[in-house]
Structure formats: C-alpha cells, structure tokens
LUMSE-526882 format. One line per field, with one value per residue: x, y, z of N, C-alpha, C, O in turn. Coordinates in Angstrom, 3 decimals. Each point is the difference from the previous one (the first is absolute). Example, Ala and Ser with C-alpha at 12.3 -4.5 7.8 and 13.67 -1.06 7.14 Angstrom:
<atoms>
n_xx <- (13.190 -1.386) $
n_yy <- (-5.690 1.069) $
n_zz <- (7.800 -1.385) $
ca_xx <- (-0.890 0.820) $
ca_yy <- (1.190 1.190) $
ca_zz <- (0.000 0.060) $
c_xx <- (0.900 -0.770) $
c_yy <- (1.200 1.090) $
c_zz <- (0.000 0.730) $
o_xx <- (1.036 0.509) $
o_yy <- (-0.019 1.108) $
o_zz <- (0.665 0.169) $
</atoms>
This chain:
<atoms>
n_xx <- (-67.323 -1.543 -0.199 1.737 -0.087 -1.041 2.040 1.026 -1.334 -0.682 1.216 0.004 -1.703 0.415 1.002 -1.665 -1.082 0.547 0.116 -1.351 -0.583 1.601 -0.014 -1.656 -0.248 1.092 -1.851 -2.087 -0.910 -1.586 -2.180 -1.315 -0.954 -1.910 -2.000 -1.300 -1.248 -1.721 -1.928 -1.732 -1.416 -1.891 -1.170 -1.547 -1.525 -1.655 -1.288 -1.532 -1.701 -2.013 -1.338 -1.563 -1.963 -1.431 -0.828 -1.932 0.997 -1.383 -0.295 1.697 -0.639 -1.930 -0.967 0.304 -1.373 -2.148 -0.590 -0.644 1.994 -1.171 -0.642 2.198 -0.519 1.747 -0.581 0.089 1.835 -1.014 -0.186 1.412 0.699 -0.010 0.282 1.856 -0.510 1.804 0.275 0.834 -1.901 0.311 -0.664 0.040 -0.469 -1.314 1.548 -1.786 1.227 0.739 -0.162 0.805 -2.103 1.799 0.147 0.978 1.361 -0.903 0.783 -1.418 2.205 -1.564 0.619 -2.080 0.351 -0.511 -1.497 1.414 0.350 -1.404 0.945 -1.588 1.029 -0.518 0.094 1.125 -2.226 1.156 1.261 0.146 -1.885 -1.572 1.788 0.134 -1.030 -0.778 -0.174 -0.450 1.095 -1.935 1.010 -1.485 -0.777 0.254 1.664 -2.162 -1.237 0.507 -2.402 -0.011 0.577 0.799 0.785 1.524 -0.122 -2.146 -0.460 0.363 -0.571 -1.132 -1.007 -0.782 -0.942 -1.216 0.402 1.060 -2.217 1.481 -1.856 0.162 -1.607 1.828 -1.334 1.977 -0.191 1.544 -0.445 0.374 0.646 0.209 -0.677 -2.262 -0.652 0.232 -1.805 -1.836 0.303 -0.260 -2.157 -0.803 0.182 -1.682 0.506 -1.003 -1.340 0.319 -1.745 1.023 -1.497 0.937 0.978 -1.750 0.456 -1.420 1.946 -1.290 1.251 -0.971 0.535 1.465 -0.159 1.910 0.402 1.335 0.422 2.228 1.049 -0.496 1.671 1.983 -1.050 0.252 -1.990 -0.881 0.364 -1.463 1.012) $
n_yy <- (-8.001 -1.314 -1.466 -1.423 -2.070 -1.521 -0.479 -1.555 -1.277 -1.578 -1.886 -1.623 -1.632 -1.675 -1.988 -1.308 -1.508 -1.815 -1.553 -1.360 -1.562 -1.860 -1.650 -1.306 -1.733 -1.591 -0.444 0.300 -1.585 -1.423 0.956 -0.453 -2.045 -0.609 0.973 -0.759 -1.494 0.012 0.604 -1.287 -0.594 1.207 -0.637 -1.523 0.252 1.229 -1.494 -1.561 0.920 0.735 -1.700 -0.728 0.874 -0.909 -1.765 -0.436 0.324 1.409 1.658 1.761 1.355 0.321 1.361 1.891 0.578 -0.131 1.722 1.047 0.273 -1.396 -1.326 -0.539 -0.201 1.344 -1.477 -0.026 0.935 -1.966 0.045 -0.821 1.035 -2.070 -1.976 0.668 -2.494 1.348 -2.059 0.679 -0.755 2.213 -2.343 2.195 -0.428 0.834 0.410 -1.108 -1.694 -1.470 -2.167 1.183 -1.277 -1.336 0.770 -2.196 1.393 -1.895 1.915 -1.583 0.295 0.408 -1.941 -0.783 -1.087 -2.004 1.449 -0.993 1.611 -1.391 1.716 -1.350 2.063 -2.117 1.761 -1.703 -0.049 1.445 -1.248 1.893 -0.825 1.393 -0.147 -1.487 1.991 -1.691 2.041 -1.964 1.501 -1.229 -0.615 1.772 -1.644 1.151 -1.306 0.088 -1.028 1.614 0.775 0.227 0.722 -1.010 1.653 -1.237 1.735 0.155 1.517 -1.195 -1.264 2.227 -1.657 1.274 -0.703 -0.930 2.054 1.816 -0.377 1.397 1.305 -0.105 -1.644 -1.446 -0.762 1.401 -1.830 1.838 -2.117 1.963 -1.746 -0.685 -2.298 -0.426 0.140 -1.539 -1.565 0.069 -0.936 -2.236 -0.352 -0.989 -2.029 1.567 -2.062 1.630 -1.271 0.440 -1.074 0.292 1.488 2.143 0.479 -1.504 0.739 0.952 1.019 0.342 1.130 -0.439 1.731 -1.288 2.181 -0.888 0.345 -0.546 -1.611 -0.082 0.939 -1.221 -1.363 0.332 -0.245 -2.180 0.517 0.874 -1.770 1.659 -1.504) $
n_zz <- (6.275 0.813 1.637 -0.429 -0.618 1.522 0.906 -1.302 -1.305 1.472 0.322 -1.567 -0.064 1.308 -0.634 -1.213 1.163 0.930 -1.610 -1.098 1.598 -0.522 -1.407 -0.018 1.731 -1.182 -0.899 1.336 1.101 -0.974 -0.035 1.972 0.087 -1.142 0.289 1.946 -0.670 -1.140 1.104 0.925 -1.728 -0.303 1.677 -0.687 -1.554 -0.200 1.242 -1.174 -1.178 1.327 0.614 -1.523 -0.145 1.515 -1.333 -0.706 1.695 0.928 -1.162 -0.284 1.280 0.496 -1.479 0.588 1.534 0.149 -0.799 1.703 -1.110 1.450 -1.952 -0.454 2.091 -0.515 -1.959 2.146 -1.311 -0.663 -1.966 1.261 -1.945 0.919 -0.892 -0.442 -0.312 -0.407 0.056 1.871 0.238 0.476 -0.131 -0.230 2.298 -1.666 1.688 1.160 -1.422 2.009 -0.433 -1.974 -0.373 0.844 -2.261 0.112 -0.927 -0.871 -0.613 -0.006 -0.350 -1.434 -1.069 -0.508 2.303 -1.042 0.704 1.453 0.936 1.596 0.275 0.852 0.591 1.028 1.072 0.574 1.027 1.518 -0.951 -1.334 -0.750 0.021 -1.409 -1.662 -0.442 -1.167 -0.584 -0.552 -0.927 -0.498 -1.943 -0.376 1.043 2.281 -0.848 0.279 -1.575 -1.618 0.074 2.179 -1.664 1.704 -1.414 1.285 -1.360 -1.064 1.574 1.927 -1.860 0.301 1.061 -1.861 2.049 -1.535 0.724 -0.881 -0.507 -1.213 -0.075 2.179 0.654 -0.894 1.539 0.136 1.174 0.226 0.597 0.921 -0.991 2.125 0.279 0.345 2.312 1.558 -0.370 1.097 2.189 0.130 0.100 -1.717 -0.322 -0.191 0.431 -1.230 1.316 -2.447 0.736 -2.155 0.819 -0.216 1.996 -0.134 -2.213 0.710 -0.600 1.703 -1.228 1.995 -1.118 1.603 -0.623 -0.381 -1.984 1.751 -1.090 -0.392 -1.767 -1.840 -0.208 -0.699 -2.133 -0.530 -1.236 1.737 -1.249 -0.614 1.563) $
ca_xx <- (0.280 -1.176 -0.463 1.128 -0.246 -1.287 0.055 0.763 -0.824 -0.534 1.133 0.451 -0.917 0.319 1.165 0.008 -0.913 0.817 0.884 -1.005 -0.433 1.143 0.447 -0.995 0.319 1.256 0.461 0.613 1.028 1.285 0.542 0.698 1.194 0.893 0.216 1.067 1.106 0.710 0.907 1.228 1.179 0.751 0.778 1.323 0.894 0.732 0.922 1.123 0.469 0.901 0.778 1.040 0.824 0.772 1.056 -0.448 0.890 -0.798 -0.807 0.803 1.047 -0.030 0.533 1.544 0.681 0.052 0.981 1.550 0.520 0.923 1.369 0.287 1.537 0.806 0.677 1.305 0.349 0.367 1.440 0.848 1.245 0.967 1.211 0.493 1.322 0.290 -1.303 -1.346 -0.721 -0.782 -1.363 -0.883 -1.390 -0.437 -1.240 0.023 0.953 1.072 0.755 -0.759 0.647 0.622 0.505 0.895 -0.722 0.740 -0.705 1.069 -0.103 0.746 1.236 -0.159 -0.524 -1.436 -0.445 -0.482 -0.181 0.262 0.570 -0.300 0.468 0.042 0.378 -1.044 0.425 0.709 -0.896 -0.638 0.737 0.708 0.197 -0.562 -0.950 0.150 -1.134 0.608 -1.161 0.523 -0.776 -0.808 0.549 1.028 -0.611 0.062 0.355 1.434 0.573 1.030 1.623 0.877 1.669 0.941 1.274 -0.025 -0.281 -0.874 -1.581 -0.982 -1.256 -0.915 -1.595 -0.810 -1.187 -1.327 0.562 -1.103 0.582 1.420 1.033 0.062 0.503 0.605 0.341 0.996 0.864 1.463 0.764 1.216 1.092 -0.146 0.333 1.578 0.498 -0.463 0.980 1.500 -0.106 0.122 -1.189 -0.867 -0.469 -1.238 -0.103 -1.451 -0.523 -1.282 -1.006 -0.062 1.199 0.397 1.002 0.997 0.275 0.280 0.899 -0.155 1.228 -0.266 1.192 0.284 0.764 -0.588 -0.929 0.335 -0.301 -1.275 -0.443 0.266 -0.947 -1.216 -0.637 -0.271 -1.301 -0.604 -1.130) $
ca_yy <- (0.919 0.517 1.267 1.201 0.768 0.661 1.415 0.816 1.013 0.979 1.095 1.001 0.999 0.974 0.840 0.897 1.143 0.732 0.742 1.117 1.272 0.603 0.745 1.157 0.967 0.462 0.325 1.616 -0.156 -0.353 1.077 1.013 -0.668 0.003 1.544 -0.064 -0.943 0.712 1.189 -0.527 -0.464 1.098 0.667 -0.957 0.083 1.418 -0.138 -1.104 1.052 0.927 -0.791 -0.348 1.165 0.647 -0.933 -1.006 -1.147 -1.196 -0.791 -1.142 -0.581 -1.416 -0.465 0.210 -0.747 -1.395 0.019 0.178 -1.331 0.581 -0.878 -0.870 -0.148 -0.723 -1.397 -0.201 -1.331 -0.667 -0.320 0.755 -0.248 0.965 -0.300 -1.002 -0.555 -0.630 -0.267 0.054 1.181 -0.220 0.429 0.155 0.363 1.182 -0.311 0.835 -0.332 1.318 -0.162 -0.656 -1.282 -0.066 -1.476 -0.035 -0.157 0.236 -0.431 -0.870 0.181 -1.095 0.540 1.105 1.055 0.036 -0.545 -1.187 -0.402 0.916 -0.797 0.827 -0.905 0.732 -0.869 -0.574 0.023 -1.105 -1.383 -0.448 -1.015 0.831 1.605 1.142 -0.551 0.622 -0.025 -0.006 0.209 -0.347 0.417 -0.936 -1.072 -1.082 -1.219 0.341 -1.414 0.062 0.866 1.204 -0.538 0.940 -0.483 0.989 -0.216 -1.237 -1.179 -0.645 0.789 -0.406 -0.091 0.774 0.103 1.309 0.032 0.494 0.838 1.207 1.099 0.513 -1.195 -0.991 0.205 -0.947 0.439 -0.964 0.222 -0.063 -0.373 0.960 -0.203 0.618 1.275 0.239 -0.301 1.538 1.141 -0.452 -0.083 1.118 -0.094 -1.010 -0.415 -0.516 -0.728 -0.367 -0.687 0.757 -1.008 -0.419 -0.613 -0.804 -0.586 1.268 0.623 1.315 0.477 1.359 0.440 1.127 0.430 -0.254 1.291 0.794 -0.903 -0.045 1.140 0.126 -1.365 0.451 1.280 -0.257 -0.246 -1.683 -0.009 -0.408 -0.992) $
ca_zz <- (-0.941 -0.625 0.793 -0.134 -1.481 -0.045 0.593 -0.893 -0.671 1.240 0.477 -1.163 -0.084 1.201 -0.333 -0.858 0.566 0.969 -0.643 -0.493 1.017 0.482 -1.163 -0.014 1.162 0.032 -1.261 0.116 0.817 -0.979 -0.870 0.865 0.540 -1.404 -0.002 0.985 -0.268 -1.055 0.651 0.602 -0.702 -0.666 1.070 0.513 -1.227 0.271 1.213 -0.171 -0.692 0.611 0.769 -0.990 -0.420 1.183 0.056 1.055 -0.130 0.526 -0.984 -0.567 1.181 0.164 -1.153 -0.133 1.033 -0.769 -1.502 0.723 0.505 1.033 0.315 1.120 0.238 -0.765 1.043 0.004 -0.327 1.484 0.079 -0.547 0.137 1.212 -0.133 -0.824 0.089 -1.324 -0.941 0.901 0.238 1.367 -0.146 1.339 -0.315 0.839 1.091 1.127 0.969 0.170 -1.075 -1.023 -0.552 -1.389 -0.429 -0.891 -1.042 -1.478 -1.536 -1.160 -1.361 -1.002 -0.728 -0.607 0.871 0.619 1.213 -0.306 1.097 0.928 1.111 1.044 1.168 1.250 1.283 1.082 1.290 0.403 0.340 -0.795 -0.850 -1.057 0.810 -1.025 -0.851 -1.139 -1.005 -1.592 -1.157 -1.224 -0.911 -0.308 -0.966 0.209 0.191 1.474 0.403 0.149 1.155 -0.123 0.179 0.419 0.352 -0.062 -0.777 -0.245 1.217 0.228 0.410 0.509 -0.776 0.930 -0.939 -0.230 0.749 -0.739 -1.212 -0.149 -0.942 0.365 -0.291 1.028 1.055 0.836 1.325 0.201 0.962 -0.057 1.263 0.096 -1.170 -1.119 0.196 0.009 -1.342 -0.402 0.492 -0.430 -1.468 -1.096 -0.771 0.230 -1.207 -0.067 -1.275 0.039 -1.065 -0.579 -0.467 -1.448 -0.488 1.119 -0.077 0.015 1.397 -0.153 0.893 0.559 0.744 1.103 0.397 1.756 0.212 1.078 0.734 1.430 0.645 -0.013 0.980 1.413 0.493 -0.483 1.233 0.412 -0.182 1.412 -0.010) $
c_xx <- (-1.115 -0.356 0.898 -0.478 -1.199 0.173 0.698 -0.749 -0.406 1.113 0.323 -1.033 0.070 1.109 -0.055 -0.997 0.892 1.019 -0.646 -0.104 0.947 0.366 -0.898 0.397 1.329 0.366 0.676 1.281 1.445 0.562 0.733 1.344 1.272 0.756 1.341 1.174 0.852 0.863 1.120 1.127 0.797 0.650 1.341 0.761 0.828 1.014 1.111 1.058 1.251 1.244 1.267 0.999 0.908 1.017 -0.332 0.991 -0.848 -0.442 0.912 0.809 -0.369 0.351 1.286 0.528 -0.236 1.065 1.450 0.433 0.790 1.305 -0.177 1.531 0.630 0.422 1.414 0.613 0.499 1.495 1.188 1.658 0.848 1.380 0.435 1.165 0.232 -1.105 -0.968 -0.513 -0.607 -1.533 -0.908 -1.399 -0.235 -1.068 0.203 0.785 1.014 0.898 -0.788 0.959 0.378 0.490 0.790 -0.770 0.964 -1.170 0.737 -0.592 0.632 0.946 -0.380 -0.509 -1.266 -0.153 -0.608 0.020 0.412 0.718 0.261 0.441 -0.180 0.747 -1.093 0.528 0.763 -0.703 -0.636 0.880 0.875 0.652 -0.597 -0.952 0.135 -1.231 0.348 -1.363 0.572 -1.039 -1.309 0.100 0.734 -0.387 0.218 0.500 1.408 0.899 1.208 1.576 0.764 1.326 0.778 1.200 0.194 0.203 -1.072 -1.567 -0.651 -1.384 -1.049 -1.323 -0.395 -1.113 -1.295 0.436 -1.179 0.287 1.248 1.116 -0.485 0.990 0.577 0.212 1.013 0.662 1.451 1.017 1.179 1.234 -0.306 0.070 1.531 0.505 -0.428 0.918 1.410 -0.324 0.243 -1.581 -0.920 -0.834 -1.609 -0.270 -1.793 -0.326 -1.001 -1.212 -0.378 1.126 0.818 1.408 1.055 0.139 0.209 1.018 0.082 1.102 -0.454 1.122 0.253 0.662 -0.600 -0.924 0.227 -0.335 -1.539 -0.762 0.176 -0.803 -1.231 -0.865 -0.165 -1.691 -0.924 -1.418 -1.096) $
c_yy <- (0.484 1.206 1.140 0.778 0.772 1.240 0.799 1.130 1.139 0.606 0.883 1.240 1.177 0.811 1.071 1.190 0.857 0.963 1.039 1.094 0.788 0.945 1.417 0.917 0.496 0.848 1.446 -0.167 -0.409 0.920 1.078 -0.595 0.070 1.428 0.115 -0.739 0.762 1.164 -0.567 -0.779 1.092 0.641 -1.095 -0.054 1.141 -0.101 -0.641 0.754 0.699 -0.718 -0.407 1.272 0.575 -0.979 -0.789 -0.982 -1.345 -0.993 -0.921 -0.845 -1.795 -0.733 0.115 -0.885 -1.357 -0.065 -0.187 -1.339 0.657 -0.700 -0.841 -0.353 -1.112 -1.171 0.062 -1.368 -0.543 -0.383 1.022 -0.641 0.884 -0.084 -0.708 -0.241 -0.882 -0.253 -0.315 1.083 -0.534 0.846 0.180 -0.038 1.001 -0.347 0.952 -0.439 1.102 -0.311 -0.764 -1.181 0.157 -1.305 0.512 -0.243 0.172 -0.329 -0.770 0.181 -1.111 0.818 1.299 1.224 0.266 -0.526 -1.268 -0.731 0.929 -0.927 0.967 -1.104 0.776 -0.954 -0.529 0.053 -1.357 -1.091 -0.649 -1.227 0.544 1.338 0.915 -0.525 0.896 -0.064 0.095 0.028 -0.375 0.276 -1.129 -0.929 -0.724 -1.166 -0.217 -1.660 -0.241 0.702 1.082 -0.713 1.402 -0.478 1.288 -0.144 -1.564 -1.190 -0.938 0.858 -0.650 0.219 0.459 -0.005 1.487 -0.005 0.262 1.043 1.155 0.691 0.338 -1.150 -0.903 0.179 -1.429 0.615 -0.801 0.140 -0.418 -0.449 1.042 -0.599 0.480 1.727 0.181 -0.190 1.273 1.009 -0.098 -0.006 1.007 -0.255 -1.161 -0.424 -0.524 -0.871 -0.335 -0.576 0.584 -1.256 -0.444 -0.644 -0.803 -0.658 1.283 0.464 1.340 0.149 1.517 0.330 1.088 0.288 0.115 1.400 0.960 -0.974 0.005 1.503 0.346 -0.830 0.793 1.376 -0.373 -0.172 -1.301 0.019 -0.529 -0.707 0.688) $
c_zz <- (-0.912 0.940 -0.018 -1.447 0.069 0.944 -0.660 -0.520 0.997 0.331 -1.116 0.121 1.169 -0.184 -1.108 0.325 0.918 -0.744 -0.636 0.659 0.681 -1.092 -0.046 1.001 -0.140 -1.278 0.193 0.972 -0.997 -0.861 0.807 0.236 -1.154 -0.015 0.776 -0.315 -1.201 0.537 0.885 -0.622 -0.627 0.980 0.460 -1.095 0.471 1.018 -0.507 -0.972 0.616 0.820 -0.916 -0.504 1.196 0.112 1.547 0.171 0.452 -1.182 -0.628 0.951 -0.044 -1.171 -0.062 1.160 -0.616 -0.862 0.679 0.621 1.224 0.508 1.170 0.317 -0.806 1.033 -0.113 -0.235 1.590 -0.130 -0.542 0.397 1.084 -0.267 -1.109 0.374 -1.037 -0.909 0.896 0.214 1.738 -0.470 1.315 -0.363 1.325 0.931 1.092 1.019 0.112 -1.085 -0.788 -0.073 -1.379 -0.330 -1.118 -1.463 -1.366 -1.153 -0.606 -1.389 -1.044 -0.731 -0.640 0.369 0.364 1.005 0.107 1.671 1.250 1.305 1.384 1.488 1.325 1.201 0.779 1.297 0.348 0.701 -1.278 -0.657 -1.301 0.618 -0.904 -0.960 -1.277 -0.933 -1.285 -0.854 -1.342 -0.837 -0.047 -1.254 0.268 0.304 1.514 0.534 0.080 1.107 -0.064 0.326 0.475 0.321 0.120 -0.626 -0.527 0.756 -0.196 0.098 0.923 -0.408 1.015 -0.923 -0.176 0.874 -0.661 -1.336 0.232 -1.077 -0.038 -0.545 0.973 0.989 0.937 1.233 0.425 1.387 -0.002 1.340 0.087 -1.043 -1.135 -0.490 -0.145 -1.569 -0.995 0.113 -0.825 -1.558 -0.806 -0.647 0.570 -1.090 0.252 -1.288 0.199 -1.442 -0.549 -0.280 -1.531 -0.797 1.099 -0.024 0.078 1.354 0.053 1.412 0.358 0.884 0.989 0.438 1.532 0.328 0.905 0.787 1.497 0.663 0.187 0.996 1.349 0.528 -0.230 1.221 0.504 -0.085 1.422 -0.348 0.181) $
o_xx <- (0.310 -0.038 -0.421 -0.109 -0.084 -0.941 -0.127 0.310 0.160 -0.029 0.144 0.358 -0.175 0.024 0.696 0.153 0.055 0.328 0.370 0.205 -0.232 0.155 0.522 0.289 0.122 1.098 1.068 0.957 1.130 1.178 0.895 1.001 1.193 1.221 1.066 1.111 1.191 1.185 1.182 1.109 1.220 0.954 1.098 1.195 1.181 1.044 1.151 1.209 1.198 1.106 1.168 1.228 1.018 0.937 0.874 -0.106 0.367 -0.001 -0.315 0.613 0.933 0.650 0.492 0.965 1.042 0.757 0.867 -0.734 0.836 0.723 -1.033 0.825 -0.564 0.387 0.538 -0.536 0.612 0.643 -0.322 0.233 0.284 0.565 -0.903 0.805 -0.709 -0.610 -0.961 0.771 -0.321 -0.215 -0.367 -0.393 0.488 -1.130 0.858 -0.126 0.126 0.572 -0.724 1.224 -0.592 0.147 -0.090 -0.951 0.777 -0.728 1.112 -1.181 1.015 0.112 0.819 -0.351 -0.332 0.662 -1.017 -0.205 0.754 -0.289 0.804 -0.296 0.150 0.193 -1.043 1.219 -0.205 -0.930 -0.342 1.224 1.041 -0.586 -0.326 0.060 0.425 -0.450 0.413 -0.976 1.114 -1.015 0.194 0.446 0.347 -1.071 1.139 0.776 0.410 1.182 0.465 0.146 -0.129 0.200 -0.359 0.661 1.007 0.282 -0.675 -0.266 0.148 -0.135 -0.072 -0.071 0.431 -0.697 -0.992 1.105 -1.056 1.074 0.517 1.096 -0.939 1.093 -0.624 0.195 -0.195 0.494 0.378 0.019 0.341 0.779 0.888 0.287 0.474 0.976 0.757 0.269 0.629 0.986 0.531 -0.684 0.407 -0.599 -0.141 0.513 -0.669 0.744 -1.003 0.282 -0.514 -0.026 1.078 0.389 1.155 -0.842 0.762 -0.306 0.488 0.194 -0.759 0.662 -0.847 0.034 -0.915 -0.604 -0.948 -0.611 -0.366 -1.084 -0.908 0.161 -0.807 0.511 0.370 -0.723 0.349 -0.897 -1.089) $
o_yy <- (0.877 1.154 1.141 1.215 1.040 0.793 1.191 1.122 1.183 1.230 1.194 1.176 1.196 1.215 1.014 1.142 1.223 1.088 1.147 1.145 1.097 1.194 1.115 1.164 1.096 0.555 0.407 0.750 0.478 -0.011 0.661 0.715 0.277 0.075 0.359 0.481 0.258 0.172 0.341 -0.050 -0.114 0.664 0.330 -0.160 -0.195 0.642 0.355 -0.145 -0.030 0.540 0.177 -0.013 0.646 0.357 -0.037 -0.730 -1.140 -1.216 -1.179 -1.006 -0.750 -1.027 -1.062 -0.694 -0.546 -0.967 -0.608 -0.648 0.885 0.276 -0.096 -0.032 -1.091 0.148 0.038 -1.004 0.687 -0.164 0.810 -0.675 1.197 1.036 -0.776 0.875 -0.973 0.987 -0.535 0.960 -1.147 1.208 -1.000 0.170 -0.042 -0.326 0.883 0.499 0.995 1.035 -0.875 0.048 0.612 -0.893 1.122 -0.779 0.950 -0.990 0.431 -0.066 -0.613 1.212 0.919 0.937 1.008 -1.017 -0.125 -1.213 0.962 -1.173 0.930 -1.179 1.218 -1.205 0.653 0.047 -1.102 0.255 -1.179 -0.043 -0.504 0.594 1.116 -1.208 1.152 -1.142 1.113 -0.728 0.397 0.440 -1.206 0.500 -0.907 -0.001 -0.127 -0.090 -0.856 -0.051 0.300 -0.628 1.012 -0.940 1.058 -0.964 -0.658 -1.124 0.139 0.844 -1.183 0.969 -0.362 0.296 0.949 -1.014 -0.715 0.500 -0.188 -0.286 0.213 0.293 0.195 0.456 -1.033 1.216 -1.211 1.090 -1.087 0.747 0.704 0.795 0.439 0.484 0.805 0.606 0.404 0.828 0.996 0.181 0.991 1.022 -1.124 0.841 -1.003 0.255 -0.271 0.311 0.178 -1.103 -1.038 -0.437 0.370 -0.614 -0.167 -0.275 0.460 -0.524 0.803 -0.753 0.938 -0.894 0.480 0.342 0.696 0.533 0.041 0.106 0.708 0.341 0.119 0.577 0.917 -0.304 -0.974 0.829 -0.917 0.372 -0.572) $
o_zz <- (-0.806 -0.427 0.190 -0.165 -0.653 -0.030 0.283 0.399 -0.299 0.011 0.263 0.074 -0.230 0.202 0.060 -0.433 -0.126 0.474 0.250 -0.403 0.510 0.254 -0.007 -0.281 0.548 -0.024 -0.456 -0.194 0.101 -0.358 -0.528 0.056 0.126 -0.142 -0.499 0.222 0.177 -0.288 -0.061 0.532 -0.118 -0.406 0.446 0.249 0.287 -0.117 0.256 0.183 -0.281 0.016 0.347 -0.089 -0.247 0.713 0.867 -0.986 -0.286 0.193 -0.164 -0.357 -0.284 0.193 -0.382 -0.320 -0.360 0.083 -0.627 0.746 -0.179 0.957 0.662 -0.913 -0.088 1.159 -1.107 0.471 0.818 1.036 -0.870 1.003 -0.044 0.349 -0.310 0.317 -0.254 -0.412 -0.552 -0.020 0.310 -0.095 0.616 -1.154 1.129 -0.367 -0.038 1.118 -0.715 -0.342 0.476 0.121 -0.889 0.835 -0.496 -0.063 -0.096 -0.075 -0.306 -0.338 0.332 0.180 -0.031 -0.716 0.624 0.208 -0.682 -0.022 -0.145 0.234 0.073 0.194 0.090 -0.159 0.034 0.166 -0.509 0.765 0.086 0.126 -0.423 0.905 0.402 -0.229 0.077 -0.096 -0.322 0.180 -0.339 0.539 0.152 -1.034 -0.757 0.607 0.450 0.952 0.784 0.341 -1.100 1.049 -0.688 0.769 -0.517 0.387 0.263 -0.416 -1.021 0.856 0.307 -0.748 1.174 -1.192 0.655 0.035 0.135 -0.210 0.604 -0.528 -1.097 -0.479 0.772 -0.335 0.245 -0.026 0.107 0.288 -0.436 0.979 -0.950 -0.526 -0.732 -1.095 -0.801 -0.441 -0.883 -0.870 -0.358 -0.716 0.501 -0.062 0.295 -0.669 0.700 -1.089 0.998 -0.931 0.692 -0.470 -0.419 -1.150 0.466 0.993 -0.392 0.854 -0.850 1.071 -0.795 0.955 -0.245 0.526 0.753 1.182 -0.439 0.931 0.785 1.064 0.937 0.473 0.822 1.075 0.147 1.078 -0.655 0.553 0.744 -0.756 0.034) $
</atoms>
C-alpha cells in the first residue's frame, strides 16, 4: 500500500503535463472543430425539419406499433349442448375424434329455482362391474362424513362417499348397476340427500327429474378407459 501511494503523485504530474501540452497544441484545432460542429448541427436540424414537414412516416412508426394491441385468437367453449331429452341435456365435449364424447347432464335446483347441484351420467364399457357412472357435485359446506344418499321414488337409498372438493363444490363419483339404471328408467324422481356441515341435525333433499332419462341414456356415449 505505501509503494502505491508514492507512485500516485508522479503519475498525476505526468498526466497533468501531458494534458497541458495537448491543450496548447489542440487549442486552434478545437476552435476550428467547434465551428465545423455548429455548421453540421445547423444542417442536420434543417434536414430533420424538412423530413418532418414532408410527413416522414418512419419517425413515429415504432412508437405507434408498440401502442397497438394485435389481439389473440378467442378461446372456444370446450363443451356444448347437442340435444335435450325431457329434463336431461346431452352435453358434449369438443375433440378431434370422429364423434365428440357426450354425457347426460342436469342442473339441479332448489324449490326457489336457484342452482344447487349437478348430475352427470355416462355409460361404461361392457364387462365393467358398473354399467354406468355418474358424477354428482353438491355445494361446499356439505358434511362429507355423512356421505351422499340417492333413492328413486322414495325407495331404499344407497350411500356414496365424496371423493374431493374444489371451488366448484364437493364431488361424488358413483357407479350404477343395471338394476339401478332400470330403476332410474322406470322412476319419476331421484332424491339426493346431503347434510349441511353447519347444521348436522338437518337434511337437505335435492330432486333430480327422471323425465327423459331413458331417451338420453340410449344415446349417451360410452366412456373410454
């Protein structure tokens, strides 16, 4: 560190000396250069003014392009209603297959008409333990430990567990035998029974109309494994 400090004054003196000499030698050159620079600046200003007056499109184009929104392709709804059978809809999913897969669907409402649950049903391939499967969505806040009960026209109910919950609600994935499908075909109303978590001593009955069930079931897609 001391050696570095002792060399600094010498370097500074050499630098100052060189600068003074250079300043004396280039004084006249600087004056001439300044005159030339002023002349060049005047010429450039005149050219720029002339271009702007002529309406040069190149000057403003980059800024205008950055401010433009080029948009994007609109997202298409992946589902659509193909047909309706009584109180059931045939909800299909857009795909690249030769025929779009479809499932039976009914939006279930309470007595006041507000949507309260969803019932979707599809057939299963032959050889499966169940001939059909259903996905039932009920509101969040359902007491999951009490599970879901389903009965037809006041008959004996079957109990199904809830698989998971999301922002859309709580889901039960139900397997149905041929006998149960036959009961749906012959019945008028399916009753879905749930228990509210905040009122475990109460029962909520949600009605699903079976009007049109047979016609819809005969055309619903078979789910592929």
